[in-house]
N, C-alpha and C positions, 0 to 999 in steps of 0.2 A: 256768505261770509260764514253762516253756520256750518255748511258743508265743509269749508276749509278748515274750521276750529275743529270738528269732528275728526277730519282726516289728521290734522296736527296731534290731536290727542291719542289716535290709533297708533301713529309713527312713534310718539313718545313712549306709549306703554310697550310697544314691540322693542324699542331701544333699551328700555330697563329689563325686558324680558330676555333679550339675546344674552346677556353677561350671565344672569342666573341659570339659564340652559346650559351654557359653556361650563360653569362651575360645578354642574350636577354629574357631567361625564368624568368617569375615572380617568386620571391622567396616565395611567400605565395599562398595558394590557396584562401584564404579568409582573408581579412583585415578589423576588425572592428575599427573605428576610433570615435574620440571625444566622449568617453564613460566614464562615472564614475564607474570604476571597483571595485566591491566589491567582494573579492576573496572567500567568503564563510567561512572563518575562524572566522568570528565575528568582525572582524576589520572594521573601517568604510572605505567608498569607497576612491578611489584616481583616478586622471586623468591619464588614459593610453589607448593606443591602444592595439589591441590583434590581433596578427597574427597566422594563422593556416596553417599548412602544412600536407598532409597525414593523416588527421583526427585527429591531435593532435595539441595542442597549442605550437607554435614554438617559440613565442616571446611575451612579455607584457612590454610596456613603450612607450617611444615617438619614433614611427615609421614613423614620416613624411617623406614625400618623398619616402617611401618604394613602390614597385611594387607589384601587386596582380592580380589574375585573377577575382576576384570579391572584392569590396569595399563597405561595408556597414556603413552609417554615423549613428551612435548611437544617434547622435543629443542630446547630455548632459543627456541621459537617463542612468539607471543604466544597467552594464552589469555584471551579475552573473552566477555562474555554474548552469547547468540545475538541476531542483528539482527531488527529489528521493522520490517516494512514498512507504513507507516501509511496507504498509498493503493494498494490492489492489486486489480485485475480478475482475479484468480485463482481467486475463489471459484466460478464456475461450472467452470472447468477442472478443479479438483480433483475433480469429480464424474465426469469422463470416464473410460472404461476405460483403465487403464495410467498415469494422470496423478496418481493420488491421493496418491502419495508427494511430488510436487512437487519433482522432482530439479532442474530449473532454478533453483528457489528455494533449495533446501539448498546446491546449489554455490556459491551466493554468500553462504553463512552465515545466510541468512534462516531463522528458526525459528518466527516468528508473522507473520500477516499480518492486516490489517484490511480486510474484505470490504465490498462494496456501497457504493463510492464513487460521486460524481457524481450522487447521488440515484437510482441504480439498485438492482437487486436484487430479491428477491422481497418481497412486502409480509407474507406468512406466514413469519416468522422461526422459529417453533418447527418447521414443515415443513422449512426449509432446515437447521436445526440436526439434524434426525433424518436428512436425506438425508446429510449430511456426515459425521455419525458412523458411518453405515454403509459410507461408502466405504472407510475405513482411511486415515487422514491421516499424512503425514510432517511436517507442520508443524502448530501452532496457529492456530486461526482465531478473531477476534474480528469480531463483526457489527455493522452501522450499519443503520438503517431509513431507506430512500431517499425523498426529498421527491418526486420525479418518479413513483415507483412509486405512492406513496399518492395524489397528485393524479390520475394516470392512472386509478386505481382508482374514483375518486370523479367527476370530471370528464372522464375520457377526454382527447382532446386540445384541448379548448376552450380558445380564447384569451380567457378574461375571469376575473373575480374570482369566488370562490366565494360561494353564497348563504350565509346564517346556519347553515342546517341542513347543508350541504354542509362547511362549517368545523367544525361540530361532529364530523361524521363524519371527517374528515381527522385530526382531534386524537384521536379514538378509536383510529384506525388507527395513529397514531404512539405514543400510549399502550400499545396491546397490543405493539407492536415493543419499546418500552422494558421492558414488564414481561417480555417473553420474554428478556431479557438483552441487548438492544442497549447499545452504548456511547455512542451518539449518534445526531444526525440528520445525514445527507449530503443536499447539493444539488448541481444542476447547472445553474445558472442561465444559462449560456451555451447550452444545449441546450432544444429543445422536448422535453416541455410545461413544464419548470422555468422557462423563460425568461418565461412568461406570468404568473408569481407576482409580486405585489408585495412589496416589503420587510416591509410589515405582515403578510403571509400568513406568512412566516417567522418574525417575531417571535411571532405568535399560536402557532405549531407549536413554536417554541423554549421558549415557557412550559411546555409539557408535558414536554420534555426536561429542564427545570430541576427539575421534581418529582423527577426520578430522578437527579439529579447527574451528567447527562450532558453532552456537548459538540456543538457544531455545527461541520461542517466543508464546505467549499464549493469546487466548481469555480467561480470567481467568474464574474459575468455579463459580464465584459469583460476579456481579458486583454491587449487592445491598444487599438484605437480603432473597433471595430465598432459599438458603442452608446453606452454612458455613459462609457467610457474606464477604463483600469486602475486610476487612483487612487480614482475614485468607486466602484469595484466593490470596491475593498479597504474603502473607508469603510462600505460596505454590510455586510460581516462584522463590522466593529467595532461598528456600530449594532445589529445582532442579537444579538450576544454581550453587550454592555453592557446593552441593555433587559432581558435575562433573567438576568444575573448567571452567565453559563455560559462557557467557554472557546470560543472561536472560531478557526478555523484557515483560513488561505488555501491551499488545495490546490495542489500542484503549480505553485508561484508562479514567474511568468516575465514578461519584457515581450516581447510577440509583435510580431514585424514591425519591420523596420528604421525605420519612422517612430516606433516607440516605444523604441529602443534608447536606454538611458540612464535610463527611468523607473522603473527598480527602485529608485533612491535615493529618489525622491519616495513611492513606494510603502510603503519600508521605514520611511521617516520617519513615515509616518502611524502605522504598527504601533508604533513607538518611543514616540510621544507618547501612544497609547493606553494602552500598558504603563505609563508615566509616571504617568497619573491612575487606574491601578487596573484597567483592562480586560485581562483574561487572553486575548491572543491571540497566534498562533503562525503558522508558515508550515512548508510541507513542499516538497521540491524533488527532481527526479531531475536526475542530473548529465550531461545531453545538450543539444546545440544544436538539436535537432529536436524536434517534437512528433508526435503522431500521433492522428488522430480520423476519423471518417466523412466522405466526400468531401461529401455532403449538408450534415452539421453545420458544414462549413468554409466552404461557399459559398453555399448557399440561405438566404435571408431567413427568419426565424422566422415572420412573418406568413403566407408562403406554404405553411408547413407544418402551420398550424393547421387541424384538422379530421382529420388523417391522410393517408395515402397516396392515398385516393380524391379527396380534396378538392385535393390537390397536382396531380394528373393533369388534374382538371377545369380548374384555373387555367391549365395549360399550353396548353389547347384553346383559350384565349380570347385572341385575338393582342394586346390592349392589356395584358392582365395577364402574358402570357408576356413582353412587351417589358420590363415592369418589372421581372419576376424575373431575366431576362438582364442588364439593366442593375446591378441589386443584386449579383448574383453576380460581375460584371465588377469592381465597386468593392471586394468582398471578396476577390477574387483579388490585387489589387494589394498591399495590406499584408502578405500573406503572402509577398511576393517574385516573384510571378507564377509562370506555368505551369512554368517550369523548376525551381522550387523545391518542386514538389509531384510525390511519387513513390508510384505505387500500391502499396500493401503487399499488398491481397488483393482478389480481384475474382471474384465468381460470377456467371455460369458462365465467363467468360472469364480462364483462370489464365495464359495467355500475355502478359497485359498487366502481371502482376505484376513490379515492379522498374523499369518504364518510368516515365518523367516524363510528366506531362500535356502537355507541350510536345511531346514526342517522338510520343506518341500522335496528338494534333492534327494534327502535321505528316503523319504516316502516312496520316490519313484526309483531310487536306486540308481540315480544318474549323477554326473559330475554337476558341479553347481552351474558352471557356464552353459553346458549344454542344456540344463534345466531352464535357465534364463532364456535362452534362445527358443524354446519350445514355448514359454509364456508370452514371450513378444510375437511370436507368429501366431499364436492362437487368438490374440486380441488385445485390446488396449489394457495396459498395466502401468499403474503409479507405484511408488514405494515411498517408504521412510526410511532413511539411512543415518544411522546413529554414528556421528564421525567428527564432532567437535569437542574442544577442551573448554571447560569452566573459566580457566585463567585466560584464555583468550576471548571468550565471550566478555569478561569483565574488562579486559584492557580495552575493547573496542567501545563498549558501553561508555566507558568514562571520558572518552574525548569529546569536547566540547561541541564538535561539528558532527555529531553521530546523532541522526534522528531514529525515532521508532518506526517500524513497519511491521507487518505481519506475513507478507508474502502468502497470505491466505485467500480462499475464495468461499463462495457462497454454494453449498450443496444441500439438498432435500435432506432433512432429518432422518438419521438412521442410514443414509446411502454410504456404504463402504466404510473403512476405517481411516478417515482422513487425518491430516496432522492436526493436532490439537490447536495449532496457532490459529486455525480458522475461528476459534471460539475464545481463545484467551491471551492473546499475544499483549494486549496492553494492560489488562488486570494482572497478568503475571509479571511484567516489569515493575507495576507499582507495587505489589504486594510481595513477592519473592526477593526482588533484586534491590528495591528501595527500602521497604519496611523491615524484611526479615534479614537480610544478608547486609544491607548497608553498603551496596556496591556504588549505588548513586543515591543522592538525597531526593526526597520527594519532589523538591522544587525544581531540581535538574531533570528528573524524569518527565514531569509535566512540561517543562520548556522543551523536551525533545520530541514531545507528542502535539505541541501547540504552536507557539510563536516561531519557533526555529523552522519548521517546515513551512509555515505560512511565509516566512520572509523569503527562504530558498526558492519556492515555487511562485511567489508573487501571488498568492491568494489574497486579494485585497479585502480588507476589513473582517479577516478571519484570524483565529488562533491568539486573540488577545481580549482580556474584558477590559474594555475602555468605551467610552462613549462614543457612539456612531459607529462601532463594530455591529457586525452581524450577531444576533443572539444565539450563537450555538454554544450551549452551556451543559456542564455536568456537574452533578452534586453527588459526592460519595464520602464514605467514611474510610479513611486511609487505614483504619485498624482492621475493617471489615473485607475490603477488596481482595478479591482471589480468582484465580482461574480454576475452575474444576474440570475442565476437559483434560483428559489424560490419553495416553496413546492407546491404551485399552478400551477407553470409554470417551471417545473424542466429542460426541455430540450433547456436549453439556455446557450450557450458558454460563457465563462469568457471573459472580455474585459481587454485590457491594456497591455497584453503581446503580444509585437508587433512582435518580430522576435525570432525564436527558431532555435537552430542548433544542431543536433545528429550526433555524430561522425565525426563532420567537415563539414556536408552538411545541407543545409538551408532547414527546413521542413515547417517553417512558415515565412512570410517575410511581415512586415508592415501590419500585421493583416490578410494575406491570406495564405492559405495553399498551398505548392508546391505539387509535385506528387510524390517525392522521398520517399523511404521507408529504411533508412540506418540503422534502429534499429539492434540490433544482441540479441541472447540469450546468456546470460553471464553464465561462469562457474567458480565456486570457484577455485582458484589456489592453488598451494601448494603442498608439499609432505604430506602424513598422518603423524600423530606423533605416 
């Protein structure tokens, strides 16, 4: 009896001790206090604290007196969801040594990127997922399956329609990508080999995407007047989306070249009309007046690129064909604003050319601009920045309620080349220059375009909003201080004013300094196939 009594006493003591131990544990892993919470929905900010536990938002409200392992004082700054870059070329850069944390992205407040745009990226998404997971990511990554990559795997660089068997194989590869967790299909119909595809080919591949509840996003066939024209290219996205009952996105929407300035109104009118009849279409945009691409993509006609580099070289050896190529390049140069409006961003092997305009290089060589361009292309890899957009078009597109924010930027080693400053500043620039300084959009609208809107469009579950149960991707910044510091002359400069960034509940940037943690994950589209 005595033993039973002692055991009962011990059990009783343990019973009293258990609640005391639980009460001594902090209820929150992280507590952000004294902030102006802007939840991403487009609503104005409200004063509230945010409590985080196990990587998710556990509470929002007056949490005065609550215990937490870490407390961050927002000091009356805005507290918003982490930003989502829906058109990012950073997927490859994240695999490079020293770039996995994605510091240029985090400094802008970006906590999630959508990789493999413009029809690019690997075909084997499971391998890409595995490679990225081994890197140690500072941001979350959502994947797309690229049309051009799929087409190249089946047809190489052939300028023709696929046979029935080839179409079946392309659909199989897209199905594999979607089964591997892709959020949709991307295309780059302006580029070879994507430009060789018909609309019907994209509709057929889109039917596979529809089985998985995915979307279609496209660097459209023409952003100016190179081929079908801007408005017809926008119509093509609408047609592909409508045929399959899937969301469609006009990627980094713009009206390229002085001849096309003002056409943003006609293009968005098409999107408005499509939405009114029930077609789910959107746009994304980076807030700059210059674009960036390869020099060959900007000037060389697509028919001359068919078959790949060897075939292109062979065509240049034939005088009549070379003359056709040169004439087409001359015509493609004019709508971009001429040789003065094209600046070399990266050239291998002659890095001394970086930062010079095509006009300056041609003058130094005493050669016509197009002939100089051909020399640069044949010498090695060359990318350019092209100053070709109107601020009125930029503002008009930005003000559409269906326009998401993107960068179209990548990750490159610090000091490598003269890349477009969008790599470092796109999101900060929109908040600082366009929302605060120019009042093109409100801060609330800008934040929505970076958070809840892209999360809803892409189906990024529990991202893009500050609400209980959502993943704790959080940004703290002073709207009066946020700014992009990267310029075309000095592009490798981090954005300023994004003080604190949290990814999946872990602090990756605090008071303007990066921590060493890499809590990002490779996301997988959830849900059963339809």
